[in-house]
C-alpha positions in Angstrom: 58.3 225.5 84.3 54.5 226.6 85.1 54.2 227.4 81.2 55.4 223.7 80.3 52.8 222.3 83.2 49.8 224.2 82.3 50.0 224.2 78.5 50.4 220.1 78.6 47.7 220.3 81.4 45.2 222.1 78.9 45.7 219.9 75.7 45.6 216.4 77.9 42.2 215.2 77.5 39.9 213.6 79.6 40.8 210.0 80.8 37.8 207.9 81.2 37.6 204.4 82.2 34.6 202.3 80.6 33.7 199.1 82.4 31.4 196.6 80.8 30.4 193.6 82.3 26.9 191.1 82.0 26.1 187.3 81.5 25.7 186.3 77.6 22.6 184.0 78.6 20.6 187.1 80.4 21.0 188.9 77.3 20.3 185.8 75.1 17.0 185.5 77.0 16.0 189.2 77.1 17.3 190.4 73.8 14.4 192.3 72.7 14.4 194.4 76.1 18.5 194.6 76.0 18.2 195.6 72.7 15.9 198.2 73.4 17.5 199.2 76.3 20.8 199.1 74.1 19.5 202.0 71.8 18.5 204.0 74.6 22.4 203.6 76.1 23.7 204.4 72.4 21.7 207.6 72.1 22.5 208.7 75.7 26.0 207.8 74.9 26.2 210.0 71.5 25.2 213.0 73.5 27.6 212.7 75.8 30.2 212.2 73.5 28.7 215.0 71.9 29.2 217.3 75.1 32.6 215.7 75.6 33.9 216.6 72.5 32.3 220.3 72.6 34.3 220.5 76.1 37.3 219.4 74.7 37.2 221.7 71.6 36.4 224.6 73.3 39.2 223.7 76.2 41.5 223.3 72.8 40.4 227.0 71.8 41.0 228.3 75.2 44.6 226.8 75.5 45.5 228.6 72.0 44.2 231.6 73.4 45.9 231.5 76.5 49.3 230.4 74.7 49.1 233.8 72.3 48.5 235.8 75.1 51.4 234.2 77.5 53.6 235.0 74.1 53.3 238.5 74.5 54.5 238.4 78.0 58.2 237.4 76.2 57.9 239.4 73.3 61.1 241.5 72.9 61.4 245.2 73.8 63.2 247.3 70.9 66.2 248.3 71.7 66.9 245.5 74.4 68.9 242.3 73.8 69.1 241.1 70.0 65.6 240.2 68.4 65.7 238.4 65.0 64.8 240.2 61.9 60.9 240.2 61.5 60.4 239.7 64.7 57.7 242.3 66.5 58.8 244.3 69.2 57.4 246.1 72.1 58.6 250.2 72.5 58.9 250.0 76.3 57.9 247.1 79.2 54.8 249.6 80.2 53.1 248.9 77.1 54.1 245.0 76.6 52.4 244.7 80.4 49.2 246.3 79.2 49.1 244.5 76.2 50.0 241.3 77.9 47.1 242.3 80.6 44.5 242.8 78.3 45.5 239.5 75.9 44.7 237.8 79.3 41.4 239.7 80.4 40.1 238.6 77.1 41.0 234.9 77.7 39.1 235.0 80.9 35.9 237.0 79.3 35.6 234.4 76.2 36.1 231.7 77.3 35.0 231.3 81.2 34.8 228.2 83.3 37.4 227.1 81.6 41.0 225.9 82.7 42.6 228.4 80.4 40.4 231.2 82.0 41.6 230.2 85.5 45.1 229.7 84.4 44.8 233.6 82.6 43.8 234.8 86.3 47.3 233.3 87.7 49.2 234.8 85.1 47.5 238.0 85.6 48.9 237.8 89.2 52.7 237.2 87.6 52.5 239.9 85.1 51.3 242.5 87.8 53.8 241.4 90.4 56.9 241.6 87.4 55.4 245.2 86.6 56.0 245.9 90.4 51.9 246.3 91.0 52.2 244.6 94.1 48.6 245.3 95.2 46.7 244.0 91.7 49.1 241.0 91.7 48.0 240.3 95.6 44.2 240.4 94.2 44.5 237.9 91.3 46.5 235.7 93.1 44.3 235.4 96.1 41.3 235.1 93.4 43.5 232.2 91.8 43.9 230.6 94.9 40.0 230.3 95.8 39.2 229.1 92.4 41.9 226.4 92.1 41.8 223.1 94.2 45.1 221.6 96.2 47.4 219.8 93.7 46.6 221.8 90.8 50.3 222.3 89.3 50.4 226.6 89.4 49.3 226.5 93.4 52.8 226.4 94.8 53.7 229.2 92.2 50.7 231.0 93.2 51.3 231.0 96.7 54.6 231.9 96.5 54.2 234.7 94.4 51.2 235.8 96.8 54.1 236.1 99.4 56.4 238.3 97.3 53.1 240.6 96.5 52.7 240.6 100.2 56.4 241.7 101.1 56.3 244.0 98.1 53.4 246.0 100.2 55.4 245.6 103.6 53.0 243.0 105.0 55.6 241.4 106.2 53.4 239.1 108.8 51.0 238.4 106.0 53.4 237.4 103.6 55.4 235.2 106.3 51.6 233.7 106.4 51.2 233.3 102.9 55.2 231.6 102.3 54.2 229.1 105.4 51.3 227.9 102.9 54.0 226.6 101.3 54.2 223.5 103.2 50.7 222.5 102.5 51.1 223.1 98.7 54.0 220.4 99.0 57.3 222.4 98.6 57.9 222.3 102.4 61.8 223.2 101.5 60.3 226.6 99.7 58.4 227.4 103.4 61.2 226.8 105.3 63.8 228.7 102.8 60.9 232.1 102.6 60.4 232.1 106.4 64.3 232.2 107.2 65.0 235.0 104.2 62.4 237.2 105.8 63.6 236.9 109.3 66.9 237.8 108.1 65.1 240.6 106.1 63.9 241.4 109.4 67.6 241.3 111.4 65.9 238.6 113.7 69.2 237.0 115.8 68.2 233.6 114.6 67.9 234.3 110.7 71.7 232.8 110.3 70.7 229.8 112.2 67.4 229.1 110.2 69.1 229.9 106.7 72.0 227.0 108.0 69.2 224.6 109.1 67.4 225.0 105.5 70.6 224.1 103.9 71.1 220.9 106.0 68.0 219.8 105.5 67.2 220.1 101.9 70.9 219.7 100.7 70.0 218.1 97.2 67.3 220.5 96.5 68.1 223.9 95.0 67.1 226.2 97.8 70.1 224.7 99.9 72.2 227.3 97.6 70.0 230.1 97.8 70.3 229.6 101.9 74.1 229.7 101.6 74.4 232.8 99.6 72.3 234.4 102.1 74.5 233.1 105.0 77.4 234.2 103.3 75.7 237.8 102.8 74.9 238.1 106.3 78.1 237.3 106.9 79.9 240.6 105.2 80.0 243.6 107.0 77.4 246.4 107.0 77.9 249.2 104.4 78.8 252.2 105.9 76.2 254.8 106.3 75.2 257.1 103.4 78.0 260.1 103.2 80.6 258.5 105.4 82.6 257.6 102.5 82.7 260.8 100.9 82.9 262.4 104.2 86.5 260.7 104.7 87.6 261.7 101.1 87.0 265.0 102.2 88.9 265.1 105.1 91.9 263.4 103.6 94.6 265.7 103.0 94.7 267.0 99.2 97.7 266.8 97.3 98.0 269.0 94.5 98.9 266.9 91.4 101.1 269.6 89.7 104.5 269.9 91.4 105.8 273.2 92.7 108.5 275.5 90.8 111.1 276.2 92.9 111.7 279.7 94.5 114.2 281.6 92.5 117.0 282.5 94.5 117.7 286.3 95.0 120.9 287.0 93.8 
């Protein structure tokens, strides 16, 4: 979803609204002055148009470079699943991650101060999170959030990914604070679910109640199903401690699979 949103945003030209007005009699009475002024306005307009055209062209090139970098993230791995004949593949996931991160870094270096460069920074965080580089992911996502404005398409995804990155480092209190920020990004249902999920992870006594409340408050949102699944998992009996099953098996009487021959009677 994030990919579709930022691609559409990168290709959408800025919207301008021209407001014109004036009295026809005033222009006729001051025709010479008006024409001189009009010439200056046209010159300024052409300069502005040239700058806008250059900026849009730069954004378009940046968007194309970002698309190519993102395509690397989903290029198949050799031997994993089906790849159409002639499809380029990576030998392993580590190589794919390395190449994708390098391509995203190049976008940021080649076209700084563009929307594509800022999006590439967020994508770096997502790729590192997927590769379990939790520290690197948290750094990239924090940098993106400090540079982006509230309401931008990727912010909610970046905030939630930041929470997971902090959780991956074992910083549960910081993760909880990050997930709480989802409410400020317009997705309070995700904030409530993540708070309840962390409570369950930490063994809090009210975790099940919090999850049930999420399902009750947001019944039509996909988060309700996620919460209900966690409730069902929490209701399962805890698994036996490691080695318990093996010990029970060892303690059970062993049966000889081969039938014993009856002893021969002595004559």
